C-alpha atoms as one frame of an Amber mdcrd trajectory, in Angstrom:
protein
-234.238 -43.724 -68.753-232.432 -41.036 -66.803-229.753 -37.870 -67.700-227.316
 -40.310 -65.282-227.537 -43.150 -67.264-227.559 -41.067 -70.691-224.309 -39.712
 -69.873-222.795 -42.931 -68.779-224.105 -44.924 -72.526-222.974 -41.370 -74.098
-219.165 -42.268 -72.166-219.715 -45.820 -73.041-220.276 -45.554 -76.821-217.445
 -42.439 -77.163-215.367 -44.958 -75.485-215.780 -46.792 -78.450-215.187 -43.542
 -81.301-211.826 -43.147 -83.218-211.810 -39.924 -83.713-210.693 -37.981 -86.754
-208.894 -34.817 -86.371-206.506 -32.404 -86.956-202.931 -32.276 -85.543-199.388
 -31.363 -86.025-197.073 -33.982 -86.793-193.717 -34.322 -86.511-192.318 -36.677
 -89.420-188.753 -36.214 -89.254-186.063 -34.238 -86.880-185.383 -30.958 -88.489
-188.462 -29.905 -89.940-191.475 -28.111 -89.528-194.252 -29.374 -88.429-197.329
 -30.449 -91.149-200.481 -30.451 -90.155-202.994 -33.668 -90.548-206.129 -35.334
 -90.227-205.005 -37.647 -87.331-206.754 -40.738 -85.999-206.751 -40.594 -82.426
-208.023 -44.296 -80.750-210.180 -44.713 -77.687-209.188 -44.365 -73.865-207.676
 -48.139 -72.822-207.315 -48.788 -69.605-206.702 -46.058 -67.285-206.501 -43.860
 -70.043-208.137 -40.571 -70.968-209.366 -39.001 -74.554-208.676 -35.395 -74.199
-210.259 -32.609 -76.430-207.263 -29.890 -76.356-208.622 -26.269 -75.902-205.556
 -25.028 -76.308-201.824 -25.525 -76.445-198.444 -23.075 -76.145-195.317 -24.237
 -77.825-191.847 -24.100 -75.443-188.232 -24.770 -76.218-188.546 -28.600 -75.418
-190.757 -28.945 -78.545-188.282 -27.583 -80.464-185.230 -29.672 -78.593-187.222
 -32.512 -79.479-187.877 -31.404 -83.251-183.967 -30.800 -83.769-183.449 -34.547
 -83.121-180.752 -33.420 -80.140-183.262 -35.135 -78.293-181.794 -38.677 -77.473
-185.017 -40.065 -76.874-186.316 -38.624 -80.049-188.731 -40.726 -81.863-190.101
 -40.448 -85.784-192.852 -39.495 -86.511-194.739 -38.307 -83.729-196.895 -35.105
 -82.005-195.458 -33.492 -80.103-196.942 -30.774 -76.855-196.624 -30.568 -73.589
-198.325 -27.346 -72.215-202.059 -27.529 -73.234-205.203 -27.758 -71.031-208.710
 -29.681 -72.669-211.511 -31.199 -71.520-211.881 -34.761 -70.981-213.613 -36.377
 -73.989-214.166 -39.857 -72.544-212.540 -42.462 -69.790-211.096 -45.646 -70.181
-212.222 -48.995 -67.985-210.768 -47.681 -64.676-210.110 -44.983 -64.413-212.504
 -43.426 -60.788-211.385 -39.845 -60.703-212.184 -38.307 -63.478-214.900 -38.260
 -66.207-216.189 -37.139 -69.465-216.712 -32.852 -69.439-214.205 -32.234 -66.217
-211.540 -28.993 -67.234-207.839 -30.454 -67.410-203.843 -30.248 -68.157-201.977
 -33.340 -69.292-199.287 -33.862 -67.327-195.566 -34.910 -68.350-194.390 -36.030
 -65.077-197.317 -38.675 -63.771-197.739 -38.631 -59.941-199.166 -42.464 -59.289
-199.506 -42.915 -55.897-197.681 -45.555 -55.202-194.943 -46.147 -56.328-191.315
 -44.918 -54.073-190.716 -41.637 -55.770-194.587 -41.089 -55.206-194.177 -42.384
 -51.871-191.399 -39.875 -50.883-192.069 -36.286 -50.189-187.720 -35.343 -51.713
-188.873 -35.858 -54.876-191.777 -35.554 -58.085-190.107 -38.127 -60.002-193.224
 -40.846 -60.321-191.731 -43.436 -62.373-194.961 -45.440 -63.112-194.781 -45.538
 -67.013-191.638 -44.269 -67.409-190.325 -46.779 -69.458-192.747 -46.548 -72.219
-193.403 -42.503 -72.263-189.488 -42.682 -72.616-190.616 -44.298 -76.135-192.940
 -42.189 -76.906-195.457 -44.994 -76.116-198.386 -45.616 -73.802-198.387 -47.568
 -70.323-199.421 -50.313 -72.924-196.874 -50.478 -75.096-198.486 -49.216 -78.343
-199.683 -45.577 -79.657-203.217 -44.026 -79.689-202.129 -41.968 -83.127-202.521
 -43.026 -86.221-201.792 -41.568 -89.716-202.117 -42.162 -93.088-201.600 -45.457
 -92.047-198.556 -45.393 -89.850-198.369 -45.467 -86.423-197.345 -41.839 -85.018
-195.608 -41.603 -81.476-196.775 -40.096 -78.454-194.747 -37.304 -76.805-193.785
 -36.470 -73.606-197.128 -38.548 -72.212-199.086 -35.578 -73.556-198.670 -34.826
 -77.479-200.776 -31.305 -76.839-200.236 -31.062 -81.000-203.454 -32.124 -81.540
-206.301 -31.933 -81.042-207.571 -34.725 -79.697-204.787 -36.443 -77.515-205.151
 -39.848 -75.297-202.597 -39.590 -71.600-202.457 -41.942 -69.091-205.078 -41.306
 -66.046-202.084 -40.794 -63.183-201.466 -38.059 -65.986-203.598 -34.832 -65.292
-204.972 -33.206 -63.252-208.316 -31.326 -63.053-208.742 -28.029 -62.520-211.284
 -25.282 -61.913-213.822 -25.745 -64.348-213.492 -21.538 -64.004-209.778 -20.756
 -65.157-208.576 -19.520 -69.373-207.570 -22.807 -71.018-205.652 -20.465 -72.736
-203.508 -19.435 -70.310-203.973 -21.869 -67.634-202.005 -24.688 -70.534-198.783
 -23.495 -69.516-198.925 -23.649 -66.011-198.577 -27.570 -67.633-194.271 -26.864
 -67.604-192.732 -23.619 -67.800-194.013 -20.887 -64.988-194.404 -24.383 -62.721
-190.888 -24.973 -63.411-189.418 -22.053 -62.887-191.493 -21.137 -60.245-191.075
 -24.280 -58.521-187.474 -24.050 -59.536-187.188 -21.387 -56.838-189.665 -22.017
 -54.187-189.284 -25.625 -54.161-185.817 -26.740 -55.164-183.856 -23.994 -53.946
-186.676 -22.749 -50.597-184.782 -19.335 -51.162-185.360 -17.448 -48.351-187.234
 -13.678 -47.328-183.991 -11.250 -47.547-182.000 -13.628 -50.532-179.613 -11.930
 -53.304-180.786 -14.601 -56.402-178.805 -14.725 -59.898-181.273 -15.604 -62.847
-179.481 -17.074 -65.482-181.372 -17.219 -68.939-184.937 -14.260 -68.841-187.686
 -16.597 -71.184-190.371 -17.817 -69.539-189.192 -20.169 -67.448-186.062 -17.436
 -65.986-189.294 -14.490 -65.212-191.385 -18.053 -64.163-187.709 -18.138 -61.691
-187.638 -14.492 -60.942-191.913 -13.995 -60.123-191.076 -17.134 -57.123-187.936
 -15.499 -55.989-190.361 -12.826 -55.534-192.654 -14.147 -54.269-190.177 -16.009
 -51.735-189.055 -12.341 -50.646-185.570 -12.182 -52.258-184.109  -8.458 -51.528
-181.687  -8.540 -54.776-183.125 -10.398 -57.596-180.138  -9.970 -60.526-181.563
 -11.442 -63.583-178.894 -12.269 -66.835-179.535 -12.204 -70.368-177.300 -11.236
 -73.656-180.079  -9.825 -75.482-181.313  -6.953 -73.454-184.063  -6.521 -74.567
-185.638  -9.051 -72.124-184.800  -6.911 -69.342-187.902  -4.673 -69.499-189.876
  -7.176 -69.165-187.656  -9.424 -66.174-188.269  -5.919 -63.884-191.867  -5.976
 -64.423-191.495 -10.045 -63.007-189.516  -8.482 -60.176-185.597  -8.443 -61.135
-184.138  -5.887 -58.965-181.142  -6.021 -61.761-180.467  -7.404 -65.528-176.550
  -7.609 -66.522-175.718  -8.639 -69.854-172.297 -10.505 -69.849-170.878  -9.125
 -72.708-170.495  -5.726 -70.514-168.036  -7.291 -69.393-163.860  -8.240 -69.460
-164.462 -10.706 -67.098-166.582 -13.951 -66.407-169.443 -13.401 -65.536-169.559
 -15.067 -62.087-166.748 -13.414 -60.584-168.873  -9.950 -61.392-171.639 -11.337
 -59.850-168.829 -11.843 -56.983-167.750  -8.576 -56.860-171.040  -7.356 -56.812
-172.618  -9.015 -53.978-169.692  -9.364 -51.833-169.346 -13.118 -52.494-171.720
 -14.237 -54.420-175.294 -14.455 -54.473-177.427 -16.619 -51.985-179.478 -18.562
 -54.754-178.431 -18.613 -58.466-180.660 -20.506 -61.267-179.992 -21.885 -65.059
-182.546 -21.383 -67.661-181.070 -22.136 -70.606-179.260 -25.636 -71.142-176.112
 -24.685 -71.423-173.088 -26.586 -69.620-170.516 -23.315 -69.681-173.737 -20.998
 -67.975-173.946 -24.076 -65.220-170.616 -23.782 -64.270-170.328 -20.060 -64.372
-174.337 -19.978 -62.252-172.536 -22.454 -59.645-170.118 -20.332 -59.169-170.919
 -17.296 -58.846-172.178 -18.210 -55.718-171.472 -17.594 -51.761-169.093 -19.786
 -50.256-170.366 -21.242 -47.106-174.040 -21.864 -48.329-174.676 -20.571 -51.895
-177.181 -22.694 -53.672-177.134 -23.203 -57.787-180.517 -25.313 -58.872-179.905
 -25.799 -62.513-182.927 -25.901 -64.485-182.678 -25.844 -68.752-182.094 -28.833
 -70.044-178.498 -29.651 -71.656-178.429 -30.794 -75.383-177.534 -34.765 -75.179
-173.838 -36.297 -74.231-172.689 -32.990 -72.647-171.324 -32.708 -68.907-171.011
 -30.780 -66.033-167.569 -29.671 -64.796-166.117 -27.109 -62.290-162.791 -27.342
 -59.590-164.182 -29.601 -56.750-162.826 -27.386 -54.265-166.283 -25.242 -55.178
-167.669 -27.514 -53.779-166.188 -29.005 -51.087-165.870 -24.750 -49.663-169.702
 -25.334 -49.057-171.704 -24.351 -52.470-174.441 -26.823 -53.613-175.397 -27.860
 -57.191-178.915 -29.096 -57.357-181.661 -30.390 -60.340-184.641 -30.019 -61.176
-187.916 -31.329 -63.345-191.377 -29.571 -62.674-190.445 -27.454 -60.102-190.613
 -29.846 -57.983-194.078 -29.974 -57.788-196.219 -33.246 -57.335-197.869 -32.671
 -60.395-201.888 -34.630 -59.925-201.951 -32.400 -56.518-200.129 -29.377 -57.401
-201.189 -28.377 -60.322-204.861 -27.852 -59.426-203.334 -25.465 -56.992-201.093
 -23.436 -58.943-203.746 -22.772 -60.970-205.804 -21.728 -57.521-202.968 -19.052
 -57.639-203.425 -17.928 -60.759-206.777 -17.176 -60.057-206.426 -15.615 -56.430
-203.793 -13.258 -58.597-201.453 -14.742 -56.086-199.235 -15.407 -59.493-198.159
 -14.485 -62.870-199.694 -16.392 -65.946-201.432 -13.619 -68.685-198.150 -11.776
 -68.557-196.496 -14.712 -70.132-198.743 -14.779 -72.665-197.173 -12.697 -75.546
-199.123 -13.571 -78.710-201.610 -15.801 -79.648-202.221 -18.121 -82.886-204.981
 -19.828 -84.388-203.064 -23.852 -84.395-202.700 -23.946 -87.816-199.951 -20.842
 -86.868-197.890 -22.657 -85.568-195.217 -22.675 -86.485-194.691 -19.330 -86.392
-195.152 -19.814 -83.291-191.615 -21.839 -83.931-190.555 -18.953 -85.603-191.397
 -16.017 -82.951-189.802 -18.217 -80.267-186.410 -18.937 -82.356-186.078 -15.137
 -82.453-186.483 -14.453 -79.010-189.532 -12.229 -79.941-191.944 -14.111 -77.708
-191.955 -15.661 -73.974-195.279 -18.129 -74.701-197.213 -18.367 -77.417-200.426
 -20.140 -77.265-202.172 -21.787 -79.892-205.788 -21.873 -79.780-207.996 -25.363
 -81.412
């Protein structure tokens, strides 16, 4: 038997094996995650089983864990900023093989649906319905624990040593990339950077305001700087974040609590009529309004990046839009995921974009609840967990 035949046989055997491994299970909303032994079933047709090497904790994970997510299902394995190695593939998978270095994607790219075929959007809908229900495309789960079915999360579930994802939800990346860094390109950095580059299309010499200086806000600042913005104003209630924002390219930072008037009025005065581009990176509907109203009459563009709680609604006076401002939203920074994430990894490897600088804490996977505490306390930008 040749080496290639042996690898094919091994892959076939792996495809039939249930793997027992460690995972962080959210048994119910509002409770800490529990480190458990779970069973991960083999990948079915057009599925890929991945050995997760590193994963990060994002506010979206906390949002679902809080119970505020209308699509939240429990018990569930959360996590959507991860990177790892393909362990086995199901029937019909042609673009990936065991041993490939990959990043799982919460927005897939099938390349066939009308969304994928339209250059105006990255919102592939091929598996949206089942993914929103916490299930694989065949409407079943690959996770079990203590005899109970465990739901998937955002099609990725990276808080598990092994996970199974649809093959259209995987980006093959440079094998030389450090997985404990590029895992962040699975959500936060890509989202913020793309919001500036793709969604707003920030222009050289423009003035920008970024509301919220967490990981996504810093990535927006980075995108504005790469795009050539001449003035980038960071806005946050926590002054401790200002120094880091300036490292990423903010030219100045302001705290709304330092002023007696609404922050949009302050920004309009500071910028001779308003900013060219503003970004809301918090998920607060009041701040979304302030971000829009801080834009310049005639051409200002405001991009909503943050995710508000279920049932929240945005409002402003229609006159704000009639007089030439544009309100936009973005998901995953507008990147068509399968084709774009490898390019983002390449940009990081060539030092065009920052990634290492977002990592403030690196912890063993067992410390996952500590990573959530650091995030809630505002002490971390991103905590990376290593298996």
